N, C-alpha and C positions, 0 to 999 in steps of 0.2 A: 782698668775699671770706667774711667772716664771716657773711654773708646767705645766699649759696650754699650754704653750710656747714650750714643749717640753723640758725643761732645768730641771737641778737638781735645788733643794730646796737652796742648799750652794752658787750657782752661782746668783740668784737672791737675796738671803741675802745680800751677800757680794755686789752686785751693788747697791743696796737700800741703806747699810750703808755707802758705799765711798761716795755715792752722800749726803747724810745727814752730815756727816762728814765733807764736804767741801762747806755747802749749804752758810758759811758765805763769802767765797770766789766767790762762783757762786752770789751774791747779789751784787757784786761789778761790775756785768758785765751790759751794759745797764742801769747806777745806775740813770739816771734821770726818769725811768719809773717805776711805781707801779707794772705792770705786764709786762713781756717780754718774747716773743719768742725765743730771741737769749739765755736767761738763761735756757730754758728748752732744747734748741738744744746743749748748753754746758752741762747739766746734762745727755744728752743720750749720748751723746761722753764718759763721764767720766764713765757711768754705764756699755756701751760696752767694755770700755779698762779693766775695773776691771773685769769684767767677761771674758775674753778672758786669763787674768793675774790669774785667778782662774783654769780656764780650761773649762770654758763654751763657748758658742757663742756670737759673738760681737753685733747680732742683738737681741739677747733675753736680754741682758744686758742693750742696749739702749734703748729698749722699757720699761722696769722695770724702767731704770733713768730717761726717759722722765715722765712717769705717777707719779713716787714720786714726781718729782718737780712741775710738774702742777697740781696737785691735793693738796699737802700737803704744798706748798710753795705760787705758784702764784695764785691760786684762791682766791675768796674773803672769800669763807668758811675757807680757810685755816688758815686767822688772827682768826679763832676764836680757834684755837687751842692753847694750852700753847707753843707748841713746835717751832710754828712759828710767834706767834703773836708780840713778840719784834722786829725780822727782819721785818715783815710786815710794822709797825710801822715806823721802819728807812726807809723804801723804800718810803713809803708815804711822809716822813720829806724832803728825799732827792730831789723828784718829785717836792718838792714845792720851792727847791732852785735855784739859777741861773737865767740868762736874756735871752731872745729870740731874743736880737737886736745884731745881729753879730757885732763885734767892728773892727775898722781898725788898721791893724798891719803895722808897718814900716818894710820895704825889710831886709831881713835878712835870718840867719839860726837858725830855731826853733828846738827843741828835740821834740820825740812825742813819744806816747804808742800806739800800735793797738793791739786790743784784738779780736780774729776772730775765728769763727767758721763754718766748713766745714761740709754740708752733701751733699754726692754724687760729684757734680761738682759746686755747690753753695755756695758761702762765703758771710756770713754776720759779720761785723767788726763794732768795736766802734774804732774810732780815737780820741785820747786827744792830741792835738795840746798845748804845753806848752810856756806861753808867760812869760818869767822870768824877764823881763823888768817891766811888768805892773802887774806882780803876778796876772795872770788870766790863766784860762786854758780853751780852745775851744773845744767843744765836737761835733763831725760828726759822723754820722752813713752812712755806707757802703754796698752796695751787689754788689758783681760781679760775675764771672765766668772765668774760662780759662780750662788748661791742668790737672789741680790737680785735683785728683777722691779721696774719701773715706770719713772718717769722723774723724775729729779731731778738737782740742780747740788749739790755741797758742797764745803766747804775745809775740809781737815784741817790740823792742827799736829800735829806729831810728832818724835820723836827716833830714829836708826837708830844702830848699833853696825856701823861701817864697818872691816871687816880689810884692805882694798886697794880702790881705786876700781874694780876690775874685777868686786867682788861683785854691783852694781847691773844692768848690761845683762843680757839673756836673759829665761828663764824662772823663774818663780816661785810662789809659794804662801802663802796669809795665812789668816787666820780673819777675817770681815766681818761686820758687824753694822749693819744699816740701818733706819732708821723714821721715815718723814717722811708727814706731813699737811698738807699746805701749807708748814709749816716742820717741822725736827724735828733731827735728829742724825746722823751716820754715825762710824764707826771701823772700824779693823783692828790687829790684832796679830800678832806674831811672822811677819812676811813675810821667809822665806827663799828665795834663789833655788834652784832644782832644776835637774838635768841638764846643765846648762851649764858651770857653774864647781864647784869644790871647797868654795868658801867658804860661809860663812853669815852675812848681814846682819840679824840680830833688829831689829825696829823694832815701834814703837806710835804710833798716831796716832789723833786724833779731832775734830769739829769742827760748825758748823753746818750744815744743809742746807736746800734749799727743793723743793718739787716733791711727788710721790706715788711712795712707794715703800715696801717692806718686805722683809725678809729676813736672816737670820743664818745662816753655815756657811761652809765652804771655799769660796775665791777662786783662781782661775788666773790670771795674768797674763803678758804678754811686754813688757819695757822696752827701750827703746834710748836713746843717749845722742843729745844735739841740740845745744848749745852750751855754753861756759863764759862768762861775765859778770862783768867787775868789779861792785864794789859800786855805781859811778856808773852803769854801764850796764845794772840790773836792773831789774826792773819795780817801780812804786813799792808794792804793796801787801803787799811781802816784809818781815817785821819786821828789817830790818838795823841799826836804831838810827842811821840818818841824819838 
């Protein structure tokens, strides 16, 4: 694959190897789904970053990483292979957990974790809102676009004032900052739903990122509720004090 793209074999080997080495962590992205485009995007960003770090081209590494993830881990036939069978079974088990009924939460400040993948100017993210009093985690998926451009994966930690559970789903606007060259950071502040609800849910977040991206300015997104999980069911990368 890498040779056909005009790259050196070692760069393709490095990209595929790094993607497989971090496959367990990638599995935690969009954890409620058996197969996920978000995990393929994250693998592409990781593969491209690994290629640049080894002296190759980002695009070649991204394609190698995406193909490696899509055909070795996400596809149904990937589950037939010993290397991916256990992880595929784990994703199937996670997909059966949780409830699709959105709970009502009391107003207050809630911590959250946002896992986001940016390709071009489009960002797709998992938002994990942590309800410590109820020992549950609400999972949302968001898609949006702004002035950030590039290819990167980020994990942001933040806090949100929530007047009602209904304040999160729908359209929202925020101000985002992003600067990543192999490794870097991203963040956002004052994310307020607009248009669909009368509620405001100001928030701030920031965290590490990898890939190649840059930008600062307004960001618009649409967020939808997916599932609610108990602490025991929630993905292991969330800071739940378990």
